C-alpha positions in Angstrom: 124.2 95.9 112.9 121.3 93.5 113.0 122.3 89.9 112.0 119.9 88.2 109.6 118.8 84.7 110.5 118.8 82.2 107.7 116.0 79.7 107.0 118.4 76.8 107.9 119.3 78.3 111.3 115.6 78.8 112.0 114.7 75.2 111.1 117.6 73.9 113.2 116.4 75.8 116.3 112.8 74.7 115.9 113.9 71.0 115.5 116.1 71.3 118.5 113.2 72.7 120.6 111.0 69.8 119.5 113.7 67.1 120.0 115.4 68.3 123.3 112.6 70.0 125.1 109.6 67.9 124.0 107.7 71.0 122.6 104.9 70.8 120.1 105.6 72.3 116.7 103.7 75.5 117.6 105.5 75.9 120.9 108.9 75.3 119.2 108.2 77.9 116.6 107.1 80.5 119.1 110.1 79.8 121.3 112.5 80.1 118.4 110.9 83.5 117.3 111.1 84.8 120.9 114.7 83.8 121.1 115.7 85.6 117.9 113.7 88.7 118.9 115.5 88.8 122.3 118.8 88.7 120.5 117.7 91.6 118.2 118.2 89.4 115.1 116.2 89.8 112.0 114.0 86.9 110.9 112.0 88.7 108.2 113.1 86.1 105.6 112.0 83.1 107.6 109.3 80.9 106.0 106.7 79.3 108.3 105.1 76.8 105.9 103.5 74.6 108.5 101.7 77.6 110.0 100.6 78.6 106.5 98.9 75.3 106.1 97.2 75.5 109.5 96.0 79.0 109.0 93.9 78.1 105.9 96.4 78.7 103.0 95.3 75.5 101.4 91.6 76.4 101.4 92.4 79.9 100.2 94.5 78.7 97.3 91.9 76.1 96.3 89.1 78.6 96.4 91.1 80.9 94.3 91.8 78.1 91.9 88.1 77.2 91.5 87.3 80.9 91.0 89.8 81.3 88.2 88.8 78.0 86.6 85.2 79.3 86.5 86.4 82.5 84.8 88.6 80.4 82.4 85.5 78.4 81.2 83.8 81.6 80.3 86.6 83.6 78.9 89.9 82.0 77.9 92.3 84.8 78.5 96.0 84.4 78.9 96.0 86.3 82.1 93.7 83.8 83.8 95.6 80.8 82.5 98.8 82.2 84.0 96.9 82.8 87.3 95.8 79.2 87.5 99.3 78.0 86.8 100.7 80.3 89.6 98.1 79.0 92.0 98.9 75.4 91.2 102.6 76.0 91.7 101.8 77.6 95.0 99.9 74.5 96.0 103.0 72.4 95.0 105.2 74.5 97.2 102.7 74.4 100.1 102.2 70.7 100.0 105.8 69.7 99.5 106.3 67.8 102.8 102.7 68.4 103.9 100.6 65.9 101.9 98.0 65.7 104.7 96.5 68.9 103.3 94.9 67.1 100.4 91.2 66.8 100.5 88.4 65.7 98.0 87.8 69.0 96.5 93.9 71.8 79.6 96.6 73.4 78.9 100.2 72.1 79.3 101.4 74.4 82.1 98.3 73.6 84.2 98.7 69.9 83.6 102.4 70.0 84.6 101.6 71.9 87.8 98.8 69.5 88.6 101.1 66.5 88.1 103.8 68.0 90.4 101.1 68.6 93.0 99.9 65.0 92.7 103.4 63.7 93.1 103.9 65.7 96.3 100.6 64.4 97.6 101.6 60.8 97.1 104.9 60.8 99.1 104.5 59.1 102.5 100.7 59.3 102.4 98.9 56.0 101.7 95.4 57.5 102.0 96.2 60.2 99.4 97.3 57.5 97.0 94.2 55.4 97.6 91.9 58.5 97.1 93.6 59.4 93.9 93.2 55.8 92.6 89.5 55.9 93.6 89.2 58.9 91.3 90.4 56.8 88.3 93.7 58.5 88.0 95.3 55.6 86.0 93.0 56.3 83.0 94.1 59.9 83.0 97.8 59.0 83.3 97.5 56.6 80.4 96.0 59.4 78.2 99.0 61.6 79.1 101.4 58.8 78.2 100.0 58.9 74.7 100.7 62.6 74.2 103.6 62.9 71.8 106.4 65.5 71.6 106.3 66.7 75.2 109.2 65.5 77.3 108.4 67.5 80.4 104.8 66.2 80.5 106.1 62.6 80.0 108.7 62.9 82.8 106.1 64.3 85.3 103.6 61.6 84.3 106.1 58.8 84.9 107.0 60.3 88.3 103.4 60.2 89.4 103.1 56.5 88.2 106.1 55.6 90.3 104.9 57.4 93.4 101.5 55.7 93.2 103.4 52.4 93.8 105.2 53.6 97.0 104.8 51.9 100.3 106.4 54.5 102.5 103.7 55.6 105.0 104.6 54.3 108.4 101.1 55.1 109.7 99.6 52.3 107.6 101.0 48.7 108.2 99.2 47.3 105.2 99.0 49.6 102.1 97.9 48.9 98.6 101.3 49.4 96.8 101.1 46.0 95.2 97.6 46.4 94.0 98.4 49.8 92.6 101.5 48.5 90.8 99.6 45.6 89.4 96.8 47.8 88.0 99.2 50.3 86.7 101.2 47.6 85.1 98.2 46.1 83.3 97.3 49.6 82.0 100.7 51.2 81.4 102.9 48.3 80.2 102.2 48.6 76.5 102.4 52.5 76.4 105.7 52.4 78.3 107.1 49.6 76.1 106.3 51.6 73.0 107.8 54.8 74.4 111.0 52.9 75.3 111.4 51.7 71.7 111.1 55.3 70.6 113.2 57.0 73.3 116.6 55.4 73.9 118.4 58.5 75.0 118.7 60.0 78.5 116.9 61.3 80.5 113.8 59.7 79.1 115.3 56.2 78.8 116.3 56.1 82.5 112.9 57.4 83.6 111.1 54.8 81.4 113.2 51.9 82.8 112.7 52.9 86.4 108.9 53.3 85.9 108.7 50.0 84.1 110.5 48.3 87.0 108.1 49.8 89.5 105.0 48.2 87.9 106.4 44.7 87.1 105.1 42.9 90.2 103.6 39.8 88.6 105.0 37.0 86.5 102.6 37.7 83.6 103.7 41.3 83.5 107.4 40.3 83.5 106.7 37.9 80.6 104.9 40.6 78.7 107.9 43.0 79.1 110.5 40.7 77.7 110.5 42.4 74.2 110.7 46.0 75.4 114.0 47.0 73.8 116.1 46.5 76.9 119.1 45.3 75.0 118.8 48.2 72.6 118.8 50.6 75.5 121.9 48.9 76.9 123.7 49.0 73.6 122.8 52.6 72.9 124.0 53.7 76.4 126.8 51.4 77.2 128.9 54.3 78.5 126.2 55.4 80.9 126.3 53.3 84.0 123.0 54.4 85.4 121.1 53.4 82.2 122.9 50.0 81.9 122.2 49.3 85.5 118.4 49.9 85.2 118.2 47.9 82.0 120.2 45.0 83.6 117.7 44.8 86.4 114.9 44.2 84.0 116.6 42.0 81.4 115.6 38.3 81.6 119.0 37.3 80.1 121.0 39.6 82.4 122.7 36.8 84.4 124.0 35.0 81.3 125.2 38.3 79.7 126.9 39.5 82.8 128.7 36.2 83.4 129.8 36.0 79.8 131.1 39.6 80.0 133.0 38.8 83.2 134.6 35.8 81.5 135.6 37.8 78.4 136.9 40.8 80.2 139.0 39.0 82.8 140.8 36.7 80.3 144.5 37.3 80.9 143.6 40.7 82.4 144.7 40.9 86.1 143.5 44.5 86.4 140.0 43.6 85.2 140.0 40.6 87.5 140.8 42.7 90.5 138.1 45.2 89.6 135.4 42.5 89.3 136.6 40.9 92.5 136.3 44.1 94.4 132.8 44.7 93.1 131.1 41.5 94.1 132.0 39.0 91.3 132.8 36.2 93.9 129.2 36.6 95.3 127.8 36.0 91.9 129.9 32.9 91.4 128.9 31.6 94.8 125.2 32.1 94.0 125.8 30.4 90.7 127.2 27.3 92.5 124.2 27.1 94.8 121.9 27.5 91.8 123.5 24.6 90.1 123.5 22.5 93.2 119.8 23.2 93.9 118.8 22.4 90.3 120.4 19.0 90.1 120.1 17.9 93.7 116.8 16.1 93.0 116.9 16.2 89.2 120.0 14.2 88.3 118.8 13.8 84.7 120.1 17.4 84.2 123.7 16.4 85.0 124.7 15.3 81.5 123.9 18.7 80.0 126.1 20.4 82.6 128.9 18.0 81.9 128.6 18.8 78.2 129.1 22.4 79.0 132.4 21.6 80.9 131.0 22.6 84.3 133.4 20.4 86.2 136.6 22.1 85.0 135.0 25.5 85.6 134.0 24.7 89.2 137.4 23.2 89.9 139.1 26.4 88.6 136.8 28.5 90.8 137.7 26.3 93.8 141.4 26.9 93.2 140.8 30.6 93.4 138.1 30.9 96.0 138.4 27.8 98.2 139.0 30.0 101.3 135.9 32.1 100.6 133.3 29.6 99.6 135.0 26.3 98.8 132.3 24.3 100.5 129.6 25.7 98.2 131.6 24.8 95.1 132.2 21.2 96.4 128.5 20.9 97.1 127.7 21.7 93.5 130.4 19.2 92.3 129.0 16.5 94.6 125.5 16.8 93.3 126.8 16.9 89.7 128.4 13.4 90.6 131.9 14.7 89.9 135.0 13.6 91.7 135.3 15.7 94.8 137.1 15.2 98.1 135.5 16.6 101.3 137.7 17.5 104.3 136.7 15.8 107.6 135.8 18.6 110.0 136.1 16.3 113.0 137.5 12.8 113.5 136.9 10.5 116.5 139.9 9.4 118.5 138.6 6.0 119.5 138.0 7.0 123.1 135.4 5.0 125.0 132.5 7.3 126.1 131.0 6.9 129.5 127.3 6.0 129.6 
């Protein structure tokens, strides 16, 4: 009985040939096929996608797409629309992992397939992203954001926006991820804010929050995003950790809300206290101490306000609990707040005469 080789086995053998025997991809493929044939094993289901790209599959699919687009302009038949959709999805499959094949050369299904294709072209390929930007893709994406009642279209559009802000191409030391994010933020901020106010349920709310985070790369953009229903999103999805986490990253008042929540939830609740301790609460307290110290170190006029808030007793309570972990940081904050604090001498001289 002939044993059938799976795609995974084939891929592993090809990778092994490349890694261990310094073969080129073509040599590795040929060696793997020869090995399977010698063992009389069936490889009829093995896909050779890289070879398909090198043998002109990209050009063939693109030519077919242009041909069918020409037919569609003359005669809008359902059969032709389905053909265009199939060709675009074939391009998506072909270019998934092979974005280098992109060169310079509706209806809903066609747009969705085009967006998927665009997303694949943007991953780990800086020049593709720049080429797409040069073709004024942000304007087209903004138009798609304004389409109502189509969740699939919105999700694919948001994915393209995020992937245009990637900086993941190791072949380019200096990409334009920041410039892309800045331009997209200027154009997409208002539409995304409006969409967030209208879509507070998963999966859209998560995608909108992640997309918003990817384009907020300048202070003025962050300031403009302050009123974008983040607290509403958190309140509506308080049981969904992923949504709350994304909203927390964007909220300007997150630090205050988180610390207030920790204070309320740990009051006379040892179990809660242990849970927060194990998940990084001490680091947050340590950073808070350093923030206070840095703020008042050269601005002592701020001290009275901190004293009104009872900061000294809070810091002393934190010192009693965490003195072994970051006691010095707490004492530094107390010192610059002009509170009573005793520093331990790290080294004391013994009065021994030193030789010159």
